[in-house]
Structure formats: structure tokens, C-alpha cells
MIBAZA-622114 format. One record per atom (N, C-alpha, C, CB): residue in one letter; x, y, z. Coordinates in pm, whole numbers, plus 50000, padded with zeros to 5 digits. Glycine has a CB too. Layout:
<rs>
AXYZ ...
</rs>
This chain:
<rs>
M971269291504083 M970449290904204 M969719304104225 M971309287504326 F970419315304207 F969819328404224 F968719330704120 F970879339304215 G968979326103995 G967979327703890 G966729319603919 G968549323603758 F966909307703975 F965749299204009 F964899305704118 F966209285204055 M965569311104220 M964839317704329 M964129330204278 M965799321404443 Q964759337604188 Q964129349404133 Q962889345704052 Q965119357204047 K962989334703977 K961849330203899 K960689326003989 K962249318503808 R960999318804096 R959949314604189 R959309326704256 R960519305104295 L960119336804288 L959589348904348 L958649356104253 L960719358204390 E959019356904126 E958159363304027 E956859355704011 E958869364403893 E956929342404009 E955699334503999 E954809336604120 E956019319703984 H955419337504238 H954639339804359 H953949353504355 H955529338804484 L954649363804308 L954059377104300 L952939377404199 L955119387404263 I953099370104088 I952029369603988 I950789362704045 I952519362303861 E951019351404115 E949889344404175 E949189353004280 E950359331304239 R949959360504357 R949359369204458 R948569380404394 R950419374904550 R949079385804284 R948359396504215 R947049391204157 R949219402704103 I947109378904100 I945899372804046 I944889370404157 I946219359703974 W945359365804274 W944449363304385 W943789376104432 W945189356704501 K944559387004437 K943979399704480 K942979405004379 K945079409904503 N943179402104250 N942289407204148 N940989399204139 N942979407104015 R940899387904204 R939679379804199 R938579386604279 R939939365604254 L937359385604227 L936209389604307 L935789378104397 L935039394104217 V935829365904344 V935459353904419 V936669344504419 V934189346804357 T937099340504537 T938229331404548 T937809317304510 T938819331704689 K938769308304501 K938469294604462 K937569287604564 K939749286704445 D937659291404690 D936829285204793 D935519292804817 D937599284204922 G935229302704731 G933919309104735 G933809322004813 G932969299804790 H934889326804874 H934819339204950 H934899351204855 H935949339805055 C934149361704887 C934119373704804 C935199383404849 C932729380504810 N936029387704755 N937139396704783 N936689411104755 N938389392904696 I935979416704851 I935419430004832 I935419437304965 I933979429304772 E935599450404960 E935599458805078 E934579470105060 E937009464505106 F933989474305173 F933039485305171 F933689497405239 F931709481405242 G933669508505169 G934259520705223 G933259532005230 G935449524905139 N933549541705318 N932719553705335 N931269550105368 N932759562305208 V931079540105456 V929739536205498 V929299545605610 V929699521305545 K928099550805603 K927599560005705 K927399552705837 K926279566405660 Y927549560205946 Y927429554306079 Y926029548506103 Y927739564706185 S925019554306040 S923659549106057 S923549534906003 S922649558205987 N924299531805898 N924269518305844 N924959508505938 N924929517905707 H925969513006012 H926599504306111 H925619500706222 H927849511006171 F924799510506263 F923789507606364 F922729498006313 F923149520406412 A922539497706181 A921579488306124 A922049473906145 A921369491005974 L923369471706144 L923889458306173 L923609454306317 L925389457806145 L923679464006409 L923359461006548 L921869458506568 L923819472306638 A921029465306490 A919599462906500 A919249448706459 A918819473006414 D919939443906358 D919759429906316 D920799421506389 D919899428406159 F920709421506522 F921759415206602 F921789400106585 F921569418606748 W920649393806555 W920639379206541 W921529374806424 W919199374106520 T921349381106307 T922179377706192 T923629381406217 T921669384906066 T923859392606286 T925229396706317 T925939386306402 T925249410206387 F925249381006503 F925859370906589 F926099357906513 F924969368306710 I925199354206423 I925379341706349 I926549342706252 I924099338106272 E926749354506193 E927809356106094 E929169359306155 E927439366905998 V929209362106287 V930479365506349 V931379353206354 V930259371306490 R932669355306360 R933619344206364 R933509336706496 R935049349206343 W933949324106494 W933819315506611 W934629320906728 W934269301306578 R935779326706703 R936599331706813 R935879342806890 R937959336906760 F935149351306816 F934369361806882 F933119356006948 F933979372706781 M932559345706885 M931369339506945 M931709333207079 M930789329006850 I932849326507087 I933269320507214 I933529331407318 I934539311907194 F934119342607276 F934359353707367 F933039359307421 F935159364907296 F932059361507331 F930759366607375 F930059356607468 F929869369707254 F930219343707441 F929609333507524 F930159334207667 F929859319507465 V931469334407679 V932099334907812 V931799348107880 V933609332707801 A931899359107805 A931719372307865 A930289374507912 A932109383107766 S929299369707836 S927899372107873 S927569365408006 S926959367107764 F928009352908025 F927699346108150 F928519351808266 F927959331108136 T929819353608244 T930669358608353 T930249372508397 T932129358808309 L929949381108299 L929559394808334 L928219395008407 L929479403308208 S927269386908364 S925979386608433 S926119381308575 S924959378008355 W926959371008595 W927189366008731 W927809376908819 W928109353608728 F928779384308763 F929469394508841 F928529406208874 F930689399708765 I927719410608777 I926819421908802 I925789418308909 I926099426208671 F925199406408897 F924229402508999 F924919399509132 F923429390208952 G926179395209128 G926939393709252 G927089406909325 G928319387909223 L927319417709249 L927389431009310 L926049434809372 L927799441309206 L924959431409304 L923639434709358 L923349426909486 L922559432009254 W923719414109487 W923539406209609 W924419411509724 W923859391309582 Y925609415909689 Y926489421909790 Y925869434709846 Y927889424909729 W925269442709759 W924639455209802 W923459452509893 W924189463409680 I922639442409858 I921489438909943 I921969434010079 I920619428109874 S922999425410080 S923519420410208 S924109431510292 S924569409610183 R924759441010229 R925349452210304 R924269461010365 R926269460610214 N923229464110284 N922149472410336 N921409465510452 N921159475810225 N921399452210449 N920709445010556 N921629442110674 N920149432010503 G922909445710661 G923849443510770 G924279429010784 G923259448110898 D924399421710670 D924729407510675 D926229404710664 D924009400210566 L927039414710631 L928459412310606 L929179409310736 L929099424310536 F930309402510724 F930999397610843 F931569408910927 F932109388110803 W931869420510869 W932469431410945 W931419440711005 W933399439210857 Q930129437910978 Q929069446011035 Q928559439711166 Q927909447610933 E928099448411253 E927579443611380 E926189437511361 E927519455111484 H925899426611431 H924629419611418 H923939419011554 H924859405311361 L922639421011553 L921829419211673 L921479404511690 L920549427711665 D921049401011809 D920729386911835 D919569382111749 D920399384911982 E918589390911727 E917429386811647 E917589390111499 E916169393411701 H918799392811454 H919049396411314 H918749384711220 H920519401011295 S918049387511111 S917719377311009 S918329381610877 S916159375410994 P919269374110819 P919919378110693 P918989376410574 P921189369810671 C919269384110468 C918509382310343 C918899369410273 C918739394310248 V920199366510273 V920709354110214 V921659348010315 V921429356610075 E921389335910350 E922239329210447 E923609326210388 E921579316310497 N924639328010475 N926029325010438 N926559333810326 N926149310610397 V925979345510305 V926549355610215 V927049366910303 V925499360910108 Y928349367610323 Y928939377310414 Y930129384610353 Y929369370510543 G930269383810218 G931349391010150 G931139390609999 G932709384910187 M932069397209926 M931939397909780 M932089384209716 M932979407509723 T933009376109768 T933219362809710 T931989354009727 T934419356009773 T931429353809846 T930239345709867 T929039351109790 T929909345110015 A928969364409771 A927889370109691 A928019365809545 A927899385509700 F929249365609493 F929449361009355 F929099346209341 F930919363409311 L929499338109439 L929169323909433 L927659321709438 L929849316309548 Y926959329409520 Y925509327809527 Y924859332009394 Y924939336109643 S925389342509331 S924869346809201 S925059335809097 S925569359709154 L926239329709095 L926509318909000 L925589306909025 L927989314509009 E925439303109154 E924599291609187 E923129294209154 E924739288109335 T922679306509169 T921289309809140 T921019309308991 T920949323609194 Q921899315408910 Q921649316308766 Q921829302908697 Q922579326708702 T922729294608747 T922939281408687 T922109270608754 T924409277608693 T921309274208854 T920439264908928 T921219253108984 T919319259708837 I922429256009035 I923229245309095 I922639241509230 I924699249709111 G922509251109319 G921889248709448 G922659238909535 G920509243709429 Y923859242909581 Y924649234109668 Y923999232409806 Y926059239709684 G923209242109847 G922569241309978 G923249249110086 G922479227310020 G924419254410060 G925139262210161 G924629276210174 G926599262510130 R924109281910065 R923609295510064 R922169295210015 R924489304809974 A921279301910084 A919859301810049 A919219314910088 A919129290010117 I918219319110009 I917509331610036 I916469329410145 I916849337009907 T916209339910221 T915189339510327 T914019348310285 T915779344210464 P912839345910340 P911649353910302 P911559367310372 P910419346110332 D912599371710440 D912529384010518 D912859396510437 D913469383110635 C913339395010313 C913749406610231 C912999406210097 C915299406710208 P911959414310077 P911229414409949 P912119418409831 P910059424109958 G913079427309853 G913979431209745 G914829419709697 G914869442509789 A915259411309791 A916059399809753 A915239389809672 A916629393009876 V913949388209710 V913069379209634 V912869384409492 V911689377709706 A912669397409477 A912499403409343 A913769401709260 A912129418409355 L914919403709322 L916189402109250 L916379387609207 L917369406609337 L915979378209289 L916079364109253 L915259361009129 L915629355409368 I914029366509123 I913179364209005 I913789370508881 I911769370009028 I914279382908895 I914879389808778 I916099382308726 I915269404208814 Q916969377808815 Q918169370708770 Q917809357508703 Q919109368208887 S916819350508756 S916409337808695 S915879339908554 S915349330908781 L915099350408532 L914559353208399 L915659357408302 L913489364108407 I916539366308346 I917619370808259 I918569359208227 I918399382408326 G918859350608324 G919699339008298 G919089329608197 G919979331608426 A917749327608204 A917079319008106 A917149325007966 A915609316808146 I917009338407956 I917099345007825 I918489343407766 I916739360007837 I919519345307848 I920899343907799 I921149329507754 I921919347907908 N920669319807830 N920839305807793 N920189302707659 N920269296707901 C918939307107642 C918209304407517 C918899311007398 C916769309307527 F919319323707416 F919939330907305 F921259324407264 F920169345607344 M922119321307359 M923409315707326 M923279301707265 M924289315107450 C922379293707320 C922179280307262 C921639281307120 C921209272107350 G920719290707097 G920179292406962 G921219296906862 G919049302406964 V922079306406902 V923119311306811 V924109300306779 V923849323306874 I924529292706878 I925519282206854 I924939271206766 I925999276206987 L923699267206790 L923069257106704 L922899262206562 L921709252906762 A922539275006547 A922389280706413 A923719281206340 A921779294606421 K924799284706413 K926109285206348 K926589271106308 K927139291706442 I926319261206393 I926749247606360 I926019242406237 I926509238306479 S924739246006224 S923929240806114 S923959249705990 S922509239206159 L924859259305984 L924939267805865 L925219259505740 L926029278505883 P924559262505627 P924819254905505 P926209257105448 P923809258505401 K926959266905502 K928339268805453 K929179256405477 K928979280905522 K928919249305586 K929679237105612 K929349226305510 K929399232105753 R928079225805468 R927709216205364 R928379219605232 R926189215705347 A928579232505208 A929209236805082 A930649232205072 A929139251905070 K931299229805185 K932689225405182 K932839211205130 K933299226505320 T931749203505126 T931799189805075 T931439189104927 T930869180905155 I931369200604860 I931139201204716 I932359207904653 I929819209004681 N933009200804562 N934259205504504 N934109208004355 N935379195304529 F934749218604310 F934879221504168 F936279217904121 F934559236404138 S936419215203994 S937739212703937 S938579225403943 S937639207603792 E939899223603956 E940789235203964 E940849242603831 E942179230804006 M940659235703720 M940759241703588 M939459239403511 M941959235903510 A939199248003416 A938139246003317 A938789242703184 A937209258603306 V938089235703098 V938649231502969 V937709235702857 V938889216202966 I938289237202739 I937519240002617 I937859229202516 I937839254302560 C936849222002469 C937039211002375 C935719208002307 C937599198302447 P935749200302197 P934489196502131 P933699186702217 P934769190301993 K932369187902210 K931469178702281 K930159178202206 K931249183102429 N929789166202161 N928529163902090 N928369173301971 N927349165602186 G929449175301897 G929379183501778 G929419198301801 G928169180401705 T929669202701922 T929769217001951 T931039219602032 T928519221902029 L931489231902028 L932639235902108 L932129240602243 L933449247202037 C932669234902350 C932119237402483 C933229240902581 C931339225102533 L932859249102679 L933679251502797 L933129242802908 L933679266802839 S933969234202964 S933499224303061 S934189226203195 S933739210103008 I933439223503300 I933979222903435 I933449210203500 I933599235603519 R934069206103608 R933649193903677 R933339197203823 R934749182903668 V932269191303875 V931849193604011 V931489180204073 V930649203504017 A931789178804204 A931589166104273 A930969168604409 A932909158404287 N930079159804448 N929479159704582 N930169148704662 N927919157404575 L930889152504767 L931669142904844 L930819135004943 L932759150104918 R929569138804962 R928669131205048 R927739122604964 R927859140605139 K927279111805024 K926339103004954 K924929108404957 K926369089105015 T924629117705049 T923319124105049 T923239134004934 T923059131205184 L922079134804871 L921939142604749 L921679157304780 L920809137004664 M921909165504680 M921489179404680 M920219180204595 M922619189004624 I919089183204661 I917809183004593 I917609196104517 I916659180804694 G917079194804394 G916799206704313 G918029214604277 G915849215504385 S919129207804247 S920389214804218 S920299222204085 S921569204804215 Q920779234304086 Q920849242603965 Q922209249203959 Q919709253203964 I922709251003839 I924029257003821 I923939267803714 I925089246303782 Y924639278703738 Y924699289603642 Y925999297103663 Y923469299003656 G926309305903571 G927569313303578 G927389327903544 G928599307103486 K928359335903587 K928409350103555 K929809353403507 K928019358803679 L929909359803393 L931199364303341 L931369378903380 L931289362503185 L932399381603460 L932659395203509 L933829401003430 L932969395203662 R933629412703376 R934699419403301 R934389434303295 R934839413403158 T935399441903263 T935239456403248 T934939459603103 T936519463803295 T933849466603080 T933429470002944 T933269485202931 T932099462802907 I933339489602809 I933149503802777 I931969504902682 I934449510102714 T930959512502721 T929769514202639 T930059523302520 T928609519802722 P929179523102419 P929369532402306 P929399547002347 P928269530502204 D928809550202462 D928829564002511 D930119567402584 D927649566502602 G931029557902597 G932289560402666 G932259557602814 G932679574302645 E931169552002865 E931079549003008 E931779535703037 E929599548403053 T932609535803139 T933329523703180 T932529516603289 T934759527103230 I932189504203264 I931429496103359 I932359485603417 I930169489503292 I932669487003545 I933509477303614 I932629465903664 I934279484003731 M933119453803645 M932389441803684 M931049440703611 M932159441703835 D931079443103482 D929889440803401 D929599425803399 D930079446403255 Q928349421903426 Q927979407803442 Q927239402803319 Q927119405803567 V927689391503268 V927059384903154 V926669370903198 V928019384403030 N925439366903170 N924959353703209 N925639342803126 N923439352903194 I926049332203193 I926649320503129 I925809308403168 I928159318603171 D925219301803069 D924389290103094 D925239277503092 D923259289202990 F925069269203194 F925709256103200 F924639245403198 F926599254803327 M925009233703146 M924069222603140 M924829209503138 M923169223803016 V924079198903160 V924589185403138 V923779179303026 V924509176703269 D924049166702996 D923349160502884 D921839159802905 D923899146502861 A921429159103033 A920009157803062 A919319171303082 A919819149303186 G920039182303068 G919449195403088 G920229203303191 G917989194203130 K919679214803229 K920389223503323 K919679225203457 K920599237003261 D918489219503471 D917729220803594 D917609207303663 D916339226503566 N917539207703797 N917329195703879 N918339184903846 N915909190403860 L919599187803873 L920669178303844 L920589166303937 L922039185103858 F920849154403882 F920919142303961 F922359141204011 F920499129603879 F922579146804129 F923939149304178 F924389137704267 F923999162604256 V924369125604215 V924779114104292 V926239110504267 V923899102204260 C926809115604160 C928209113204126 C928759125904061 C928379100804031 P930079127104045 P930649139103982 P930059141503844 P932169137903972 L929779154003815 L929189157903688 L930129167103612 L927829164703710 T930119166003481 T930839175203394 T929819184603333 T931659167703283 L929899197103369 L928969207303321 L929629215203209 L928529216803436 Y928859218403108 Y929459225202993 Y928599236702946 Y929689215302878 H929279246402891 H928669258302831 H928989258102682 H929189271502898 V927959258602599 V928129258102454 V928639271602405 V926799254302383 I929769271202335 I930359283502281 I929799285502141 I931939282802278 D928679292602133 D928089295902004 D928239311001980 D926589291701999 K927559315901878 K927709330001844 K927169339301952 K927019332901713 A926289334302038 A925759342502147 A926629342002271 A924359338002182 S927659333702272 S928529332202389 S929589343102390 S929179318402390 P929929348402507 P931009358302514 P932379352402485 P931029364802650 F932499339002484 F933779332602451 F933959330502301 F933879319302523 F932979334502219 F933029331402077 F934179338502007 F931719335202011 D934509350702048 D935559358501981 D936959355302034 D935289373201998 M937079345902125 M938379342402182 M938989330702107 M938259339002332 A940319329902113 A941049319102047 A942099313802142 A941699323901914 V942759303102101 V943719296702189 V944889305902221 V944229283902126 D945269314502127 D946419323302149 D946039336702210 D947139325502019 T944749339402226 T944319352102285 T943569350102417 T943439359502188 L943249337802453 L942449335302573 L943139340402698 L942149320502587 H944419336902716 H945129340602838 H945499355302842 H946379332302851 K945269362602732 K945509377002731 K944259384902770 K945989381402593 Q943139377802784 Q941889384402822 Q941889387602971 Q940679375702786 E941029396603009 E940839400203149 E939359398403184 E941309414903177 F939069387303247 F937709384603290 F937769374503405 F936819379303172 E936629372203466 E936509362303572 E935179355203555 E936629368903713 L935249342103543 L934049333903530 L933679328403668 L934279322203427 V932559333203721 V932079328803852 V930969318503830 V931569340903938 V931099307003893 V930149296103876 V929439293804009 V930869283003828 F928109292504004 F927279290504122 F926549277204111 F926279302204138 L926489270204222 L925679258004233 L924769259604353 L926589245104247 E923459258704330 E922479260304436 E921639247704448 E921579272604411 G921259244504571 G920439232804595 G920019232304740 G921169220204556 T919289221904775 T918799219804911 T919399206904964 T917239219304915 A920029207605081 A920629195705141 A919529185905180 A921499199505264 E919709173405141 E918689163305166 E918529160405315 E919019150605091 S919609160505390 S919559156605531 S919029167705621 S920929152405577 T919299180505588 T918919191605675 T917839200605614 T920129200005707 S917519198905486 S916519207105416 S916889221805416 S915159205305479 S918159225005425 S918609238905423 S919159242305285 S919689241205531 A918829254305239 A919319258905109 A920819261405116 A918589271805065 C921509258305008 C922969259005006 C923419264604871 C923609245105032 Q924409273304875 Q925009278504752 Q926519276604759 Q924649293404732 V927069270904653 V928509269004641 V928969277104521 V928889253804625 R930099283804533 R930579292004424 R932099291004414 R930149306504442 T932579293004295 T934009293504267 T934209302404146 T934609279104243 S935449304404108 S935709313003993 S936889307603913 S935989327504038 F936909311503786 F937989307903696 F938449320503624 F937529296803594 I939749322603620 I940339333403544 I940919327703415 I941429340903627 P941289336003317 P941769330503189 P942929320803205 P942189341703098 Q943819322803301 Q944949313603319 Q944509300003370 Q945959319603415 E943259298703413 E942759286003465 E941819279203367 E942049288203596 I941799283703242 I940989277503136 I941949271903032 I939989287903071 M941879259103009 M942809252102918 M942089248902787 M943359239102984 W942599254602680 W942009252702547 W942619240002486 W942269265202454 G941759231502434 G942229219302368 G942489207802463 G943469222202293 Y941829207702578 Y941969196802675 Y940589192102718 Y942809201402798 N940559179802767 N939319174102819 N939619166702948 N938659164602715 F938619165303034 F938799158503162 F938939143403140 F937639161503257 M939739137303224 M939879122803221 M938639116303284 M941169118403295 P938259104503236 P937099097603297 P937429093103439 P936679085403212 I936439093903526 I936669090303667 I935649080103718 I936609102803753 I934639076703639 I933619067303682 I933809054003611 I932199072803655 S933849043303686 S933989029803632 S933039020603706 S935459024803643 R932989008103660 R932098998303721 R932908986103760 R930938994503625 S932758981903885 S933518970603935 S932868957403893 S933638971204089 K933578946503920 K933058933303886 K931808929903966 K934128922603909 E931698935704085 E930518933104168 E929298941204124 E930828936204313 G929458949604022 G928348957603972 G928198971104037 G927098950203990 K929138975104122 K929078988204186 K929818998504103 K929668987504328 Y929309010604108 Y929969021704038 Y931029027604130 Y928929032503995 K932189030204073 K933339035204149 K933789048504091 K934499025004147 V934069058104179 V934529071404139 V935979072804183 V933649082804201 D936869075404087 D938289077004114 D938599092004120 D939159069904005 F938679097404243 F938899111704259 F940339115904230 F938509116004399 S941229106504209 S942599110204173 S942659116504035 S943519097904177 N941669113803950 N941609119603815 N940589131003807 N941259108903713 F940139135903921 F939049145703921 F939429158303843 F938669149404063 S940639163503863 S941049175903796 S942089173603687 S941609185603898 K942369160903654 K943359157903551 K942739159303412 K943929143603570 V943539164203319 V943069166503182 V944009159803084 V942949181703152 V943489157402964 V944279151702856 V944079160402732 V943879136802827 P945099162002648 P944939170102527 P944059163102425 P946299173302465 V943219170802358 V942369165702251 V942449175302134 V940889163902300 T942189170202016 T942229178401896 T941069188301897 T942179169601770 T941399201101889 T940389211601903 T940709223001808 T940329216702049 A939669228801750 A939859240701668 A940489251801750 A938519245401608 H941329259701687 H942079269601763 H941259282101793 H943329273401689 C940039283201738 C939139294201772 C937709289601750 C939459306901688 A936789296001818 A935379292201806 A934839295201668 A934549299301911 Y935339305601604 Y934869309201470 Y935219298301370 Y935459322601425 C936429293101382 C936839282301292 C935949270001312 C938309278701315 F935649267001436 F934879254901465 F933479255601404 F934779252801616 H932869267301405 H931479268301362 H931319271501214 H930779278701443 D932259278501155 D932019283801021 D932879277600912 D932229298401021 I933829269300946 I934729263800845 I934669248600853 I936189268800866 K934419242200740 K934439227700736 K935879222700742 K933749222600609 G936089211800816 G937459207000834 G938239217100913 G938139204300699 N937869219001038 N938389229801123 N939909230101123 N937879228401265 H940459242201138 H941899243701158 H942249238601296 H942359258501139 H943079228501308 H943449222701436 H944889226701470 H943299207401435 H945159228001597 H946549229701639 H947029216101689 H946689240901752 S948169212101644 S948699199001680 S949309199601818 S949719194201578 M949529187801879 M950059187102014 M951539190502020 M949829173402070 T952229190001907 T953649193101906 T953909207801878 T954359184601804 G952859215201846 G953029229401820 G953339232701675 G954119234801906 T953369222901585 T953629225601445 T952299227801373 T954419214001379 D952369234701257 D951159237701182 D950629225101115 D951419248601076 N949309224601098 N948699213501029 N948989214200879 N947199213101053 Q949039202700820 Q949239202300675 Q947959206800605 Q949639187900628 G948129214100497 G946979218500420 G946299230800476 G945999207600411 F946959237700564 F946339249800624 F946359260900520 F947099254200755 E945229267200501 E945099278000406 E944569290400474 E944189273900290 V945129301800437 V944669314600492 V943639320400397 V945859324500512 I942459323400450 I941399329200367 I940959342200430 I940199319400351 E940349350500354 E939869363400401 E938359362500425 E940209374700298 I937969367600538 I936559367300575 I936149381600606 I936299357800697 E935189386500532 E934809400500546 E933949403000668 E934089405100423 Q933169392800712 Q932219395100820 Q932899396400955 Q931219383900826 H934039389900973 H934699389901104 H936169393601084 H934569375901176 N936389406701071 N937749411401047 N938609410901172 N937719425300993 N937979409901291 N938759410701413 N939239397001460 N937959417201520 T938939386301385 T939349373001427 T940779370301382 T938399362301371 K941609366001473 K943009362801443 K943119348101410 K943939366501562 M943769345101301 M943939331201256 M945309326201295 M943749330101103 
</rs>
């Protein structure tokens, strides 16, 4: 029992370390921090206050919403209280017989706050009303009405913009949990699967990838997060995907591919991160949308292929079985990309882990770094 718990703890620590080492999480969030930022750059975020408010979390947005209205009501309530006090309208002040109040039925702080709230929200219960005898009160009424309209427009605009953010549309597009490497159409390919959970299409969909890894230049310079372009395509091409059903996207592992020097026994020992991007325009809202995910070497399965998920019913309708969306099956695959491309009758690894019959070791002078 103790050994089992220790094993689970070690697996949890490994998974946590892998998660921390990711630049892009599986759900598309970037795992990056900014340090030693100058104070002037912080003020630049305040200057672009519209974007700052849209990107702020909902809990803070709700706080700003409540605080902006409550604070404005209270501040103008203080001003109405000050006007009433200067005019001698409060209940504890002495009044002459011919006294005319600036605001009727405002005789304390509570009633001043209520009048401020009723004015800015245009409730107008009828119990409190301004009189034409105080020009300052008339000016304050105009100022509060204008400021209240500005606050209403700004808050409504921010909330509508946050609700319509394309990030919510991105949550209805799913990538497979694993990537696979297997033969496809006579070539060795790295494949991933992506699905649109809505029936509305993504117009002009394009997909591409970036391989992130640490490299050392011939001059000895270490480049962290060196980016290499990874091209993905479907059978019909790589541009303007017809995204009406789940698609299997593949990258051809040829001599120009960074995966060419990897093999089944060395893949999981590599240190890299494959970030995949899908961009398109939502058909219903016409808003641009980007979905991203990442795969690390432990999430790439060599010698496997995705199970089919599209079938046709007796009524002639196409059916998508999402229970098999991320399921894979083993297929016969060359154990390295070099073997697949340069040797006839590729060296295959069997499903039982035993060597193939007739396997011969040969020497190749051009690629001394390939492990057989």
C-alpha cells in the first residue's frame, strides 16, 4: 500500500513538473511571467483602459460595476447634501416662512443619497423633486445626468464585449489529448485530431504549428524557446478547411522536418513542445478566433493511429462518435523516420516487443547519429 501511494505521488510530481514546463497549456493558456517591468509600462496599461477592462477577470468586472454606480451615487449624494445645507433645507436648521428649498423633501444625508440614486437612475418616485430657485442645484442635476449616462454606456459596452469574446467560441473546439506518428498515404506523418462541437462553421480556418525547443548555435549561443515552423494539412490542403466534422491533420515527416532525426526509442527523451494553432472566423458572430494547444514528447505516440469516428446511418445521415475521438490503435510503423524513407522493407517494431525476423544491421556513412 505504501509503495502504491509513493508511486502515485511520484507520478503526480512528474505531471506537475511537466505542466510547469509547458509554455502553452492544453487549454491554450500561456504559462509565462513578466518581470522587472518599468512603472511607465504599467501606466501604459491604464492608458489603454478599454482593453484592460475587457481582459480583466469577471470577479473584478463585477466589483468595478457595483463600485462605479455606488460610489457615484454616494459622491453626488454628498453634493446634494452640501447644497441643501448651504440653502438651510436640513431638518435641524431654522426655516423662515417664505423659505424655498433647493430640493423638496431632502432634509438629511439619507434623503440626499436617495435623491442622488433616483436622479441618476431616472426612477423618479415623485417624493423628491428639484425646484427652480437654486441655479447650482440645476447645474448639478445636469452634470450628474451626463456622468450617469457615460457610466451606463461604458459598463454596458464592456460587459457586452466580454460576453462576445471569441475565447468562448474557442472552448467549443477540441484537440485530441495525444498526437500519433504512423504511415499515411505512403509517408510517415505526425497526426492530431481537432473537432468543432458546434454545427456553425469556422470560416477560413487555417492551422499551423510551432516547435519550441532550446538550441545552441555554432557560436555557442543558447536560444531558449527557439521556434521552428511546422506545417499541417489535410488531404484537401492546408488552407480554408471545411470544418463541418472532426478533421485529422497531419505533418509529413520528411528530411526537412525537425522530427526526422527522432526514433521510437528516443522520442520521449527529447525536450521540446509542439504548439498547434487553429485560426478562423466564427460564422455566427464574424469574430476572429484562435485556438491553441500543445503536445510534449510524452503526449506523442509512435506507431499508433486514431480510430475512425465518422459513420453513416441507414437514414443517410453522417454520425460522429466522439467516444473514439482521442482513442488510438497500434499500427505497423517504422521505428525511425530514416528507416521509413531510405530503406526498402522498413524495419518494423512488432506489437509484442520482439524483433522482426530478417532484421539486418547495416552501416550508413551519411547518418552516423541515427540509432537503429
